[in-house]
N, C-alpha and C positions, 0 to 999 in steps of 0.2 A: 324410612317407609317401606311398607308392604310390597313386595316382588309379585309382577302382574304377568298375567300371559300376553303375550307380545302381537296374537296375532287371534284374534276374538272376532268370534260373529259381527256381533255391533262393535262398532269401533269411535273413534274418537277423530275427526279430520280436522284441519285449520285454520275453521270457523267459530272456535269455540272460543265463546266472551266469559264463560267463569259466571255464568249466569248461577249456576245452581240449581236452577230448573227439574235437570236430570235424577239429580241425589232428594231432591223432595219428593217423585213419583218413584222413587227405585224400592222395591221390597224389600231390598238385598241393603244392609248397611256397608256391607265392606265391597261389592259391584263398581260403586264408583272411587276413581280415587285422585283427589284432590292433589298436585303439584305442582310447585315454583318453578318454572321454566324460563333462565336467563331471565329472570325480573313480568314474565308473564306468567301470569294464573291459567290453568287449564284441568278440565276433569277427565280423565281417563277411566276408560271398560277393565276392570280385570275378569278375561273372561273364566277361569274358573268360576269364578265366582257368581257370575251374571244368568241368570234365569232366561234372558231372551227374552222378556215381556214387551220389549219395544215401544216401553210408555214417555222412554226417555226423548225417543225418534220423535215420539207422536207432539209432546211437550216442547220443542226444539226453537225455537225463533229464527233461530239464527243456523239452524240445517246442518249444524255440526256433529250430527250425529248419526252414524250408516249401517246398513249391514250386508253383505254376504252372501250369495246364492249363490244358484248355477247354471243360470239361466245362459250367461255367456256360452260356458263347457259344453249342457244342450247343443246350442247348437253348433258346434265343432264338430260335434263329434257325430250329431247329423249329417252334415258336411263330410264326416269321414267316410262313411256309409255307415256307422255303425247301427244297428238294427235298436229303435226305443219304439215302445209305447206308452202312451199317457196316462194317466190317472187324472181324472177331473174332479177338484173339490165342487161339492155343492153351489157353493159361494160363483162360480165362474158364470156359470149360465142367469143368475141372480145381477149379478155384477152387469153383463155388458149380452144384454138377451135377445138382441139386435144382430150384434156381431159376431155371437157367438158359433154360428156355423159355419160363417168366414172364414174365422180367426182358426177352428179346425181344419179348415180346409186349405190354408198357407200351410198349415201345418204339415197335412197332409204332401201336400204337392213339395215340402222341404225333407220328405223322406218319414215321417212317423208313423207306425204302422198299425196301431188297434190305437180306439179310445175307448176309456171303462171310466162309467161314471161313480165317484167314490159314493153318491148317495146312494149304491148298491151298497159298498161297503156299511153306510151307515146302517143298511134293514142287516145285515148280519151282526153288529155289533149292537143293536137292541134285543136281536135272537139271542143272544152270545150272553147278554145283561141279564135279561127275564130267568132265563137257564140254569147261569150259574149262580143266579140272589134264591129263587126257587128252592135248587136243587141240595145249597149250603147252608141255606137259610140265614145267609150274609147279609144282614141288616146293618146299614148307617154307611155301607159302601161309598165312595168316591170316585166319581165317573172319571175315566182315565183319556178322551176324545183333545183335552189341551197340553200338548209338550209343556209347554211353561206351567203349569201349576203342578204335574208330573217332578220336573225338574225342582222347581220351590220345595215339594216333599222331599223328596229322595235327597237333598242335599242340608237343608235348612231343618225339616219335622218330620227325619226317619222315627218317629214315634207312633207317623200316620201309614208307614208305608203297608204293613197288614190288611190296611182299609182301604187303597187304591184295590178298585175292582179289578180283577187280572183277565181281562179280557183286554185282546187289542182295538185302537181307537179304528173309525171307516178307513182312513186313510191305507192303514196295514191288514187290515181286512181284505180289502179289494186288494191289494197287492199278494194277499196269501190266495186268496181264490182265483185268483186270473195265475199262479204258478201253478198250485196245487190240481186247483179244480177246472179252469178252461186250459193246462198245459203249456203257456204260453210263456217261450224261452227269451223274450225276449228284454232287455234292460228297460227297467222303467224310470218315467218322469213322472214325478206328482205337480200340480200345474193347481197352484200352494198360493191362499189366501193370507198365511201364517211365515213368519223368520224362522220360530222358534220348531218347525217340525222339522227343520235341519236337524238340530240335534236329537231328533226322536230318529229317522232316518239313518243318524248314525251311530246310534245305540249297536252295540257288535251283533246281539241275536239279531238287527233287522237288516244288515247290511247285507244280503245276500237277494234280497227284492226290493229296494229302491235305490237308485243310482243316483238321483237329483231332484232337490227344491227348487223349483221355476216360478219365484212369487208371480203374482196379477203384474205390480207395478212394474218390476224388472222386463217383464214378456213386453209390457204397453210399451215399454220405451223403445225397445228391440225394434219394436213393430210401424213405429212411428214412419212416414215417409215412405214406408212399403206399400203397395197393392194390394192388396187382401187379394184381388180377382175372382172370379164368379165362383171359384167353387165351392161349395159347402159340405159338409161332416157334418153329423150326428154321432151318439153315443153310444152304443151297440147291446146296453144289458138294462131292462125292463129295472124299473130300484118304487119305492114307495112313500113311508113320510119321511125315507132318508136326506131326502133332499130338504126340508125342513132343521136340521141341525146347526146348521149354521145359527140361526136364529138364538138369543140367548129363552134359557128356558126348552129349544128344541126339545133336546134328549129327554127331560121331562115330559113337555106334548104327548112324545113318542111310545113311552114308557103307561101313563094313563091312557091313548087309544088303546091296551090291551087289558091293562090291569084294573082302571079305574080311578076317579079321583078321592077313593078315600083312603089311601095308599099316602103318605106325605112326603114330599119329595121336596128338596132343602134346594132352591136357586141359588144360585150368589156368582152376578161375574163383574169385573173390571176391578180394577188394580189400586180406589179404596176401600173395597169392600174385601174381595177374594181371599188377599193373602194376612191380612189380620184375625180374616173368620178363620183360617186354616187354624193361625195360633190358639185361639178359643179354642176350636173343637178337639185340637187336641187335649186342653184342660178336660174336657166334657168327656172324652174315651177314655184318659185313664185313670180319673174319675165313676168312671163306670156307670154315669148317667145314659139316661135313656138315647136312641140316639132315632136321629129320622130310616125313613125305609131306604134312600140314599140320597144320597148329596150329587147334584150335578153344576160344576163349577166352570166358570171359564174367566179366563186371563181377561178380555175384552171385555166392554163396558157394551158394548150393541154387538156382539158375537162376534163369530169368525165370518160374518158379511162383509165387514166393516174391518179386515183382522187387521195386525202392522205389517202385511207383504202385499195390500190391497192396496192400490189409489189413492191419494190422499182428500184428490175432487171428491173421491165417491162420498165422504165422508156426512154427509147430508143431500143425499141421493136417495128422497124420500118413494125412488119408481122402485128402488133395490126391495124395500117391505112389499112395494103392490105387487111384483112378481114375482115375490115367494111366498103372498098370497097367494095366489092365481096357483100354486105347486100344490101348495096347503087343502085347498079345495078339490082341486082333483085327486087328490090322495097319490102323487107323483103322476107318474105319466102311464098308470095300470086303468084301463076302463074302469068305471062302476060296476060290478057282479056278483053276484051271494059267494064268489070262489072268493073274491077280493080282498084279502085280510084287514085292505086301510079302509076297507068298505063301510061309512061313518052308522049308515042305517044298521051296520049288525049289529047283536050286541058282543057285549066285548070278550065273554063267554068262545061264541062261535069266531069272533078275531084272532084271538090267542090261539085256538086250535088249529086256525086256518095259516096263519103266520107258524106254528108249530112245524106244520104238514108240509110247507113251502120249503125248508130249512132243511129236513129229514135226513137228507142225505149229507148233510156235512155235520165232522167230525168236532166238537166243541173244545177238546185240546190240541186242536190245528191251529184257534185263535185264538189260545192264552198266552200272555205274556208272566215275566215276570221281574221284580225289581229288585233293587242292587243297594244295600247301606254303601257301598264300594265309593261312592258316591259325596257320600255323607264330608258336611263343612262345617268342623267343631269351631263356630263363634266363642275363642275364651269369653266367658267373663272377665272383665278386669277389675283387681284388687281395689281396694279405700283406699290403699297407699298409692297407686296409679292413679288412680281419677284427681283425686287430691293434687297429684304432680300437673297436671293434665289440665285440670282448673288452673292450677298456677301460672303454667306456660301459656294462658289464656289472660293472666290477668286479673282471675274472677277467684276474691277472696270471701268474700262475701255470697252471704246467700242469696241477697237480692241480686246482685248482682251474678249465679249460677242459675235462677231464674226467671233470666231477659226473655228467654221463650221468643224470640223475635221471629225466629225459621229464616233469618236469609239467608244461613250458611246452606240450607238448604233442608234440617233436622229439624225432626217437631221441638226438639227440646234440647236446652245447653248440655244437657247430660247425655246425649245421644253425638253431641260432637266433641266433647271431652271423652268419651269413650273410642268415638273416631281416632281422634287423635292417637289415643292409647293405641290402637289397632292399627296404627301406621297408613289411615287411609286416608286426612284430613293433614291439615297445617293451620296450626295459629290466625294464620293473614286474612284464613276466608271465615274469617267474623267478625260481623260490622262491628260488636262491641270494643273487640280487641284492637280494629283500627280505628274506632272513635279515640278508645285509652291510648292510643300509639301517636292518635294526632299529635293529642293533647297535650303528653311528654314532651313530642315532637317543638308543640310549640315554644312549653313551657323553656323549654332547648333553645330555642330560636330566640325568644326575649330577651334569656340569659345572654348568648352571644350574643344580643342587639346590645345592649346595657354596657358588656364588654367591649364590644365594637364600638360605641358611642366614647369610655371611657381613652381607648387606644388611641380613636380619633381626634380627644384634645388633647393627648399626650403627643402623638404627631402632627398635629399644628404648632406644640410649641419648640418641637422638634425643627416643622418644618420651617416658622418663623426663623428659630437658633441658624440653621443651614442657609436659609435665603439671606441671612445679617453676617455669615462666612463667605457666601458667593461676591457678595457687594462689596468685603474685606476684600478677597480676594482679586474680583473684576478692578479695584481702583487698586492695585496693586499689579497688576497686568497693564493698564492703562501708562501707570508709571515707567513700570519696565517698558513699554512698547515706545515711549517718548524717549530714557535712556537710549533704548538699543537706535532710535534713529538719530539721537546727538553722536552717539559714539559712532555710529555711521561713516556721520557728515564728516566727522574729528578725523577719525580713518582716515578718508579721502584724501583731504586738507593733506593732512601729515603724512601719508604716500606720494603725494604732489611736489609738497615741501623736498619730502628725500628723494624725489626724481629731481628736482633740480638742484640740490646738494651732491649727486652722483653725476652728475655732470659738471660743475662745476669740477669736482675730486679730478674727472679725467682730464680737464684741462689740465687742470695742477701739475696732476704727472705728467702729461708730455709738455708741459713749462720745464719744468725739473728737470726731464731728460735733456731737453733742447739746453737748457741752460750747464748740463753738466758739458752734454755735446761741447760744448762752446766753450767752458774752465778748461776741457781737454785740448782744445787748437792755441788756446790761447798758453799754451802749457807749451806745445807741442814748438811753442812760436817763442815764449821766452830761451828755453835749451839752444833754437837757430843766434838768438841773439848773446847766450853768452859765450855760446862759439865764435861770434862773431866779434865779442868783447875782447876774447884770449885772444883772437887772429888778431883784433887791433893794437893791444897792449901789447903783444909782440913786436909788432909794424913801429909803434911808437918806441919800446927799446931798441930795436935795432935802428929807427930814426934818431934817435937820443946819444945813441952809441956813435953813428956817424957822424950828428953834428957835430959831439966832442970832439970826433978826428978832425974835421973842419976847423976849427978855433973859432978865431971871432965868425969867421961867417957863418959859421952854422947855432952861434948861440940862438939869433931867433927863432929858427928853424927847432934846436934844443926845447925852448920855452916851448912851442906850441905843439912839440913829439910829448912832452911831458903833461900838460893839459889835454893832451888826448889821452896819452896815457891815464891821468887821472879820469878824466870823462869815460874811459872807459870799463875801470876798474866801478866810477859811480854806478855807472849802466848794469854791470853784472852783478854788484854787491842789490841792486836793486830789483834785479830778475829775481837773483836767488831767493832776498825779502820775498819776490810773488810766488815765487813757485811753490816755498813751504807754505806761503798761505793755502796756495792751491793743493796741494799736498793734503791740508787739512779740508778743503772744502769738497772735495771729489768724494771724501767717505760720507761725512753732512749730510751731501746732496743726495747718494744711497741710500742713506737711512733714511732723509725725508721720504724719497723716495719709496721707501720700503713700506712705512708706515703710510705712504697717502695710497699705496695699492690695500693694505689691509684693511684701509679706511671705506676706500672702494670694496671694495667684498664686505666687509661689516653694511654699508649702506644699502649693499645690493638685498642682500640675506632682510634685514629691517624694510626692503620696498616692501621684496613678495610677500613677509609677516605681515606688514601694515595693510595690505594691497589682498591677503587673504582674509585680515581683521574685519577690512572693508566688509569684503563680501560674506561674510559671517556676521556680523554685525547685521546688516541688510537683509539675510533669511529667519535671521531669529527676529528681527523686527518683523517681518512675514507672518513667521509662525506665535508670536503673540497677538499678533491683532487676529490671526484665525484661534488662536486660543479666548483670545477677549470676547469676543462672536460668539460660541458657543458659552463661555460662561453670562453672558448677558441672556444671550435665547434659555438656557438652564435657569437662570436668576430669575426671565421672566415667567417660567414654566410652574416652580416652587410656589411665585407669589397665588398663581393659578388656583393653586392645589389650598391653600393659606386661605 
């Protein structure tokens, strides 16, 4: 995109709706730059390219265009004590005939030093035009009072610069007269109906004369709610028909007043005609065709009375024209007399003589101005290749598409839109036909996507059905798992109870075995005692037998008994010794059995713990499986709804 001036005199605010009406009324193709800002289109102003005609402000229903002037700075400087005098445009008294004097009185109270009507400066301009044209035989010259016209010529029709009458505008003539002839050293503010006057004030050659452009509109906004008070002031210099300069043809009427109507003065005004006329006039000048005596050109269709810096509410106020008619009828603020050059009863020769006499002390060179080609902006003419590329960007490949000329983009023709794209001041999306084609293509694309989605939906439906079926299988498997886990949990619980009982039995067995072992040990000790007794008995029996033998017959019966006792002792000893051998074999067996029983106890204890844990785990698995089953059920239901 084209790089634009960031702080132009006229600018776009946040209200821009990209309606393109600003483009449609702009005389300069490159002054409006359409951009896409975060998906939102807006049209910006290039301050360098703009001629400040104000047409965009006038037509914008969204109030998206505003302008800058010096009203705020003017009042701040007054408050700071700076010495300022006021140059008053002739249109001000016509716009505010009843408030005029009170407004000046209010401004006087705020510190304005002197009030000078630019109507007097307009009289000087008329004098300067007539003097220069007649002395230099300067025919076909273009009037200079409208700065928008001058800006346009300097920037875009430099061929007409030599045709600009080199005499200052009424505003500048007033300032020069006040400085050089009235010796006023104050800063000057121009009470202005025109936005573009700021560009004239800012011209390097004019900078020393005027410092503020105070527009009617912004002044009246500032005065809202202010008490104007009873103080009244008036301008201090008399003037003639310069007061009618603000009307369309005002300059023409002044010239005809002194030269007569036999001179052809081409009157042109309004954005629809003025700039087109200048382009055509260039061709006439360069081709050497006959030219009018002069051209009276204004940017505003209703003249400066309804200028770009005037209040919008005044646009349809007929009282302004009536007020100006009164000024015209009175010949300004001078009384009718035979010495008044504005007296219509006098012959034109007498008027011109008196008029020339009135300004005999002025030097024409003081009011002369120069123009420059340094401001010229060369707008390149795109090549056929560039235009072809631009048309293709717009999606216009046929002659019919390239000549739709709907003007929705703001340009009169598709060709101008293509040129704007080449120059980087517009974008394809600002073309309605481009958008239609884009929408149509998008519609087809969406249709294709829709069909593809439909096919995808069918595939997805089959997939959903398959997944749903799998979910149902999983659901069944989970259900069986839940059932199996529940049974396993119950079996594990029962097994744990049985093992617990077995543990108790094993523990009792171990205790019993220990008791048996202890009993066997006790029995073994008793056997030992019996063997000792048997041995002793045997010894006693043996001794008894010996004694019985000694006794003879008397001891035979006792000897038999002693033998029987010895036999019994031996039998007892043999039996006890046999029992001890069995006891020696039984105790290790009991120890081994007890050890095995303890091992069984430990194993059963571990099995009990494991079985208990298994039961708990089975219950947890059962609970988790139930949750999974419920989740699978919900997912299956959702899948069914998707199908």
